[in-house]
N, C-alpha and C positions, 0 to 999 in steps of 0.2 A: 115360723111355719115349719112343718116337717116335710122333708124332701125324701124321695125314694132312696133306699139303701143308706139313709142317714148322711147323705152328702150335704155339703154346705150350700149348694145352689141347685136349682131345678135344671133339667136338661131341656134343650129346645124341642119343639115338636118333631116327631118322626125320629127321635133318638132314644136309645135305651140307657137307663142309668145303671151303673155297676160300681162295685167297691170290692177290692181285693185286699185282705188283711193278712200279713205274714204272721206266722206263729213265733213264739218265744221259747226256744229250746224244746223241752218236752213238757213244759208247764202250761202254755196256752197254745192251742192249735190254730191253724190258719182257717180263714173262712172266705167264701166267695158269695157275694150277693149280686143278683142280676134282676133288674126291673122290680125291685122290692121283694124278691124271693130269695131265701137262702138256698143256694145250690149245694154247697159243700161246707161242712163244719164238724166240730167234734160232737155236737149234739146229734147230728144226723148219722154219726159214726161212718162217714165215707171219706175221711182224709187219711193221709199216710205221710211217712217221712219222705222228704224230697220234694219234687214238683207235683203239685195238685192241679189237674187240668179239668175244665168243664167245657164241653163242646155244645154250642148253642146255635140254633138256626138264626141266621142274621135277618131273616124276613119277618118271622112271627115271634121270635124270642123264646121258643120252646127248647127245653133242655133235651139234647140228643144222647149225650154220654158223659160220664165222669171217669176219671182214672188218676192213678198216681204213678210216678216214675221215681224209684229210689236211686238217687244219684250217689248216695254214700256207698252202697254195697256194690255198685257197678252194674 
């Protein structure tokens, strides 16, 4: 069976599924999936070098904001 965000198991009721995948240098970009929706990815063109952050409402699961923090350049 298919589970949300491609996880190996289903989440219990009243929990959100998520999956965070790190990138590989500048070849493969990172991605963030939350409740079976891709929030950040190279396809959506909203990722960057460093830390990629997605702020999600913990009650309803709606995306509030995304951002990147470039830890390399300071």
